[in-house]
C-alpha positions as CSV (number, residue, x, y, z in Angstrom):
1,M,117.3,30.3,-220.4
2,P,120.2,27.9,-219.9
3,R,121.1,26.4,-223.3
4,L,122.9,23.1,-223.3
5,T,124.8,22.2,-226.5
6,F,125.8,18.6,-226.9
7,R,128.7,17.3,-229.1
8,G,129.7,13.7,-229.4
9,V,126.3,12.6,-228.2
10,T,123.6,11.5,-230.7
11,I,120.3,13.2,-231.1
12,E,118.6,10.0,-230.0
13,Q,120.7,9.8,-226.8
14,V,119.9,13.4,-225.9
15,C,116.2,12.8,-226.6
16,G,116.3,9.7,-224.4
17,M,117.7,11.6,-221.4
18,S,116.2,15.1,-222.0
19,E,113.1,14.9,-219.9
20,R,114.8,13.6,-216.8
21,L,117.8,15.8,-217.2
22,V,115.7,19.0,-217.7
23,E,113.5,18.1,-214.7
24,Q,116.6,17.8,-212.5
25,L,118.2,21.0,-213.8
26,A,115.0,22.9,-213.3
27,S,115.0,21.7,-209.7
28,I,118.6,22.6,-209.2
29,C,118.2,26.1,-210.8
30,E,114.8,26.7,-209.2
31,C,113.2,27.6,-212.5
32,D,110.6,26.2,-214.9
33,S,111.7,23.4,-217.2
34,D,110.6,25.4,-220.2
35,N,113.6,27.7,-219.5
36,F,116.0,25.1,-220.9
37,T,117.0,24.6,-224.5
38,L,118.9,21.5,-225.5
39,E,120.8,21.4,-228.9
40,C,122.8,18.7,-230.6
41,V,125.7,19.6,-232.8
42,Q,126.4,16.7,-235.2
43,H,129.7,17.1,-237.1
44,P,132.6,15.0,-238.0
45,A,135.7,15.1,-235.8
46,V,139.1,14.7,-237.3
47,F,142.3,13.3,-235.7
48,G,145.4,12.1,-237.5
49,G,144.0,12.7,-240.9
50,K,140.9,10.5,-240.2
51,I,137.3,11.0,-239.2
52,V,136.9,9.8,-235.6
53,P,134.0,9.8,-233.2
54,A,133.5,13.2,-231.6
55,Y,134.5,13.5,-227.9
56,P,131.4,13.9,-225.6
57,F,131.3,17.6,-224.7
58,V,128.5,19.7,-223.2
59,E,128.5,23.5,-223.2
60,V,126.1,25.2,-220.8
61,A,125.5,28.8,-221.8
62,W,123.7,30.8,-219.1
63,F,123.6,33.7,-216.6
64,E,125.9,32.8,-213.7
65,R,124.2,31.2,-210.7
66,G,127.1,30.7,-208.4
67,D,129.5,27.8,-207.6
68,K,127.0,25.6,-205.7
69,I,124.5,25.6,-208.6
70,R,127.1,25.4,-211.3
71,D,128.7,22.3,-209.6
72,A,125.3,20.7,-209.2
73,V,124.4,21.3,-212.9
74,A,127.8,19.9,-214.0
75,A,127.3,16.8,-211.8
76,A,123.7,16.2,-213.2
77,V,124.8,16.6,-216.8
78,T,127.8,14.3,-216.2
79,T,125.6,11.7,-214.5
80,H,123.1,11.6,-217.4
81,V,125.6,11.5,-220.2
82,L,127.7,8.8,-218.5
83,G,124.4,7.0,-217.9
84,L,124.2,6.6,-221.7
85,G,127.2,4.3,-221.5
86,L,129.7,6.8,-222.7
87,P,133.1,6.5,-221.0
88,E,133.7,10.2,-220.3
89,V,132.3,13.7,-220.8
90,E,133.4,17.2,-220.3
91,V,131.1,20.1,-219.3
92,A,132.0,23.7,-219.8
93,F,130.1,26.9,-218.9
94,T,129.8,30.0,-220.9
95,T,128.4,32.9,-218.9
96,Y,126.4,35.7,-220.4
97,S,126.6,39.2,-219.1
98,K,123.1,40.7,-218.6
99,D,124.2,44.0,-220.1
100,A,125.2,42.2,-223.3
101,Y,122.1,40.0,-223.6
102,Y,119.0,41.2,-225.4
103,S,115.6,39.7,-225.9
104,N,113.5,41.3,-228.7
105,G,115.8,44.3,-228.6
106,T,115.6,44.8,-224.8
107,S,118.6,44.5,-222.6
108,F,118.5,42.2,-219.6
109,K,120.4,44.7,-217.4
């Protein structure tokens, strides 16, 4: 169920790295690749009164898996995004609480 939301990265770039990235993440998280969702947010960024390129930023929303796996996921995402020729990227994690997450009306707790 990890969901990766990309900002400052084009849809074409995400498509180009998606299969290899998801395979690596599935291996790290020890789950099936169909558990991952990748989304691209395309919006203008503004700085100094002008439209500027959005900063490369990836948000990973998931159930916590511990420091070791989180570090490995961050490293994998970083490697793939930098591999696109982008000079830098930030990765942030949003952790869901099982008691506050529902699927079809059923709590995950």
